[in-house]
N, C-alpha and C positions, 0 to 999 in steps of 0.2 A: 564459383567462388573459391579462391585459393587460401586455405587456412594458414599457409606459411607466412603470409604478410603480417599476421599478429605477432610473429617472432622476429620480423626484420624491418618493417616500415617504421619511420620515425614515430615516437610515442604520441607527441602532442597532436599531429594530424589524425592519428588513429583514434585517440581519445575523443577528439571533436567529432569524427566520423561516426563513432559508436554512440556517443552521448547525446548529440543534438537530436537525432531522431527519437532516442529514448526519452529525453526531456520533453520534447513536443508530445510524444505519445503519453507520457505520464500526466502532463498538463491536461491533455484531452481526457485521459482516464479520470482525472479529478472532476471533470464535468459530470460524470456519472453520479458523484456524491454531492455535487453542488447545484447543478442545473435543476434538479427536482425541487430542491429547497427554494431556489429563486422563484420558480413558477408557482409553487404551492404557497410560499410566503406572500406572494402578491395576488393570489387568486381570491375572488370573492367567496366568502363562506369557509375559507380555510385559514389563511394567515398564520398567526403564531401557533395555533393549536395543530395545524397540519405539520409545521416544522417540528413541533414536539413529538408528533407521531413518528416521523422519520428518525428523529434523534433517539427515541426509545428503541426503535427497530435496529438501529445501527450496530450494536454489539453482535447481533446474530449474523449480519452480513460480514462483519469482521472475522467471525469464526470461519465462514466459508472462504474468505480471502486468505486466511491463515493456512487452510488446507491446500488451497491452490498454490500459494507461494512455497509451501514446504516441498511439494512435488516439483513445481516448476523451477525454483531456484536450486533445489537439491539435485535434480536431474541435469539441469544445464551446467552446474558446476562440475559434476562428475564427467559430463560430456566434454567440457572444455579441457579438463585435465587429461582425459583420454586422447583428445586430438593432439595436445601438446606432446604426448608420449607416442604419437603415431599409431595408436591402437584404434583404428577406425571401426572395426567390428564391435568392439566394446562400446564405443560411442553410439553406434546404431542401436545396440540393445538398451542402453540407458534411455535413449530417446523414445523407443517404442514402449518400454515399461512405464515411463513417466506418463505418456498419453493414456494408457489403459488404466493406470492408477487414478488419474483425475476423473475419468468417466465413472469408475466404481465409487469413489468418494463422493462425487457429485450426486449420484443416484441415492446413496444412503442418506445424504444430508437433506435432499428434497423430500424423501418419504418421511423421515422422522421429524423434520422441521414442521411439516404440515400437520402431522398427527398431534403435535403438542404446541401449536402456535399460540393459542390463548394462554396456556400455562406459562410459556416462555415470556410473553409480554408482561404478564402480571408480575412474574419473578423479577423482570428487569425494571420494575418500578412504575409501570403504566398506571395512571389514575383512571377512574371510570370514565371520565370525560375524554381522555386521549385514546383509550383502548380501541374503539371502533375505527379510528383513523389509522392507527398503527397496524391493526389486523388487516384492513383493506389493502394496505401497501405490502406488508411482509408476506402474506399468504400467496400473493401472485409472484413476488420476486423469488420465492423459494423454488418455483417451477423452472426458473432459469439457472439453477445451481450447476448443472452439467455444462451449460453454455459458458458460464463464467470460468469454471475450472479449466476447461479445455483451452479457452482463449488465453488465459494468463499463462498456462503452461506453454502453449504454442509461441507466445510472444517471447518468453525466455529462451526458447530454442532457436528462434529466428535470430536473436541477438548473439547467441552462442555460436551460431553458424557463420557469423560475420555479416549478417543482413539485418541491421537494426531498422532500416527503412521499411522492411516488410511488417515489422511489429508496429511501427508508427502508422502505417496505412491501415492495418487492422483496427487500431484504436480510433483512428479518424472516422472510419466507416461506422463503427458502433456509436461513437459520440454524436456524429452528424445525424444519424437516425434518431437518437435519443432526444436531441434538441428539437428537431422538426416535429416529432410526434408528441413531445411534451406540450408544445404549443397547440397542436391539433387536438389532442385528447383532453388536456386540462382546460384550455381556454375556449376552444371552439365547441367541443362536444360536452364540456362540463362534466367530465368523468372523474374529477378529483384525484384522490390517492390511487385509485385503481388505474387511472390513465397514466399517472407517473410510473407506476410499476410496469405496466404493459410496454411503455416506451423504453424502459430500461432493459427488460429481457429481450425485446425485439432487437435492440442494438447489439446485445451480447451474442445473440444467435448469428447475426450477420458476421460479426468478428470471428466467431468460431469457424464458420464455413470458410472464410478467407484463409485462416491459418491452416486448416486441414488440407485445403486445395494446394497451398504452397508446400507443405511438408511432404505431401504425396506426389509432388511433381518433380520433373527433372531439374527445376530451378534450385531445388534444395541441395545443399552441400552433401548431406547424407539423407537419402530418401527414406521416408517412413514406409516400412515394409511389414506386411502381415506377420511374417515369421518372427519379427522382433517385438510384436505386441504381446505375445504370450508371456505371462508373468514368470520371471525367474527370481526366486526368493532372494538370492544373494544380491542381485542387482537392485531389486525393489527396496531391500533393507538399506543398501548403500545410499539410495536416493533419499529415503526418509531420514536416515541418520544425518546426512549432509544438509538437508533442508530444515532440520530441527531449529536452528537459530532464527530463521525467517518465520517459521511457524510460531515459535515462542514470542517473537516480537509482536506479531499480529494478535495472538491469543492474549498477550498482555494488554494490548490495546482494547480488546473486547472486555476483559475483566475490568480494566480502568474505566471504560465507558459505563459499565454496569454500576460500579461504585460511585463514579462521578454523577450519574443520573440520580442515584438514590440519595446522595448527599445534597444535590441541588434541589431535589424534590422536598427534602426535609427543611432546608434553610432558606429556600427561595421560591419553591412551588413551580408551576408550569411556566411562568415568565422566565425564571432563571434557566430552566431546561431549554427553552426556545433561544434565549440569548447565547448560551454556551453552545447550542447546536449551530448557531451562525458562526461563532468564533472558531469552532473546530472545523467547519467547512472552509473558512479562510486558511486555517492552519494546513488543511489538506492541499490547498493551492500552493502554499509556501513550500511544503515538504515534497510535493511530487517532482519538482525539478531536481531536488537533491536525490530523490530515489532514482530518477532517470540517469543522473550522473553516476550514481552508485552502480546501476545496471551497466553503464558504459564501461566502467573500470573492471567489472567482474570477469568478463572473458579474457581481457588483456592480462590481468594479474594471474588468473588461474592457468591460462595457456603458458605464459612465460615462467611461472613457478614450476609447472610440469616439465617445461623444456630446460629448466635450470638456468634461466637467464635473469639473474637476480637484479642486475643493474636496471633492467627494463621494468621490473616490478617496482623498484624504488622510484623510478622516474614517473611511472603512472600514478603512484600515490601522491607525489609532490604536486602534480598538476591537478589531481582530483581534489585535494585539500584546498588549494588556492581557489579553484572554481567553486567549490562548495561554500567557502566563506563569502565569496562575492554574492552568490545567490541568496544566502541567508541575510546578508546585510541589506540587500534590496527589499526583501520582505519586511525587515525591521523598519526601514525608512517609510515604507508604505503605511504601516500601522501607526507610526508616530505622527505622520503628517496628515493622514486621512482616516482616523478611526471611525468617525460618525458616518462618513460616506460609505465605508465598508459595510457597516451594519444596515444602512438604508438600502443597500443593494438587495437585501433579503426581505426586509420587513420595515414598515414605517409606524408601527404601533408605539406610542410614546414611552410606555414602560419598558418595552424591549430595547428601544433605541438608547434610552438613558442608561440602563444597566449594562448593555453591551458595549457602549462607548467607553465606559469607565473600566470594565473588566478586560477588554482586549489589550489595552496598553500594559496592564500588569502582567497578563498572560505571556506576552512576547518579549519581556525585558531581556532575556538571555538568548533570543533567537540567533544573534550573530555567531554564537558558539556552536550551533547545531550542525553546520556543514562539516567542520573538522571532526566532530564527534561521530557522525554517521559514516563518513569515509573511513576513518580509522577503525571503527568497530567492524565494518564490513570486510576489511582487509583480512581479519582472522578467519572469517568464513571462506573467503576466496582461496586461502591456502590450506583449508581443511582443519583448522584449529577450532573444532566445534564447541568444546566446553567453554573456552574463553569467549568466543563469539556469542554464545548463548547468554552468558552472564552479562556481557556488555550491552546486548540488545534488551535485556530485562531491566537494566539499571534505571533508566528514565521512567519507564511506565509501570514498574512493579516494585522493585526493591526500595526505591526512594519515594516516588510520587504517591503511591497509594497510602503508605503510612503518613506522609505529610498531609494529604487531604483529610484523612480521618482525625489526625491530631489537631491540625490548625483550625479545621471547621468546628471542632468541639470547643476550642478555646476562644475563637473570635468570629465564628459564624461564617456567613457567605464569603466574605473577603478572604478568609483563610484558604478557601478552595482555590481562589485565583492566585494567591501568593505561593501556594505549594508548587505550581508549575515551574516558575523560574528557579526555585531552590533545587528541584530535581534536575533541571537542565544543567545548572552549574556543577552540581555534584557529579553527574554522569560525565560531563566534559573533562573534569580534572582527573577522574579515575581512568577513563579511556585513554587520554593522552599520555598519562604516566606509563600504562602498560604497553601502548603502541610504541613509544620511544624506546622503551626497554627491549621490546621484541625486534624492532627494525635494526637496532645496533648489532644484533648477533644473528640476523637472518641467515639461514643456511638450509640446505636440503638434507633431511635426515636419512 
């Protein structure tokens, strides 16, 4: 694989080449969050209460994802910039340090998560009725922490090396296993929440093995070597510092889900938690293609910024924003045309369907703006503007949305929670675009 093509080949074909496998991979990755809920929501003896169990557990898995993305995105960004600067030895060290960091963080998360699993779930708002279901699921998923961390890190480095197809294959392998074994373990063997969790970590394990085999092989642009796995403090800190925006975005999502579940439990009970669990599952499906496109633009922007090819940076951004807006519009149309059908995919209990159908349309009013906001905010991370990227990533999920949920729910109840989402989306869009336009007009290498 010749990394020079990232600085010379036409941008649009390159962006398509990098983004399509990433989009497919991220859609497949969404299956990890969605397919369990579909099988559980339609399984005898589980249904809405099972979906509530996964929804309550979700903030914990988001923390693990935040750690994985911090190291994976941070390491891959430093790696790409080093490649653009022709510093291949530094790139190799960033890669090796990122892999060992994910192993360490994954082990720590697995141990402490299982020690305090009951306390965590109660703190996250689990009712006595939901707690056994949530515990059955989360206690097993935590044992796959290392698998998930290494896989996500490896996927980011595959894309940074100019091989997005490898990341896509990794995700296809894991998701394929998850789907097949969800059916076998939940439906055929009647293993319920535990079956869903086992299918999930089994798929993550296979994906991890695939990525490690690739990175350690001669097919890798820069081969993963034992001498580069030894922690070097300065490189590890660079990785963590660069990945902080991605970490904060996912941590914000975890905090948001905690507050969201607590508010839903107060104003709507387990039915509201189940309905919003379905809505956020569909939101994941809508946002994963945007995340894939964002991952496609990352190595191109970082490499060309490092190589001081500013025109190529701007061209990449133009196509990414157009593509992101189209993707967001398609999701918006699906919600407006088929809201009830979307809810029925997950569960057919009348109370859940009625509430979910009404809420999902409110929730996604400003979805068409999301593509441009995500691509523009990610641009700041790609060029190493960490503080700005961090603030922009926190806008939707913390700075605006959480206060809106708390204020509006106290004023108008359950509907206030739903209305808070488009208000946050619109506010984040306006602020992000203002800062993006201001920055892009004076972009230069410092």
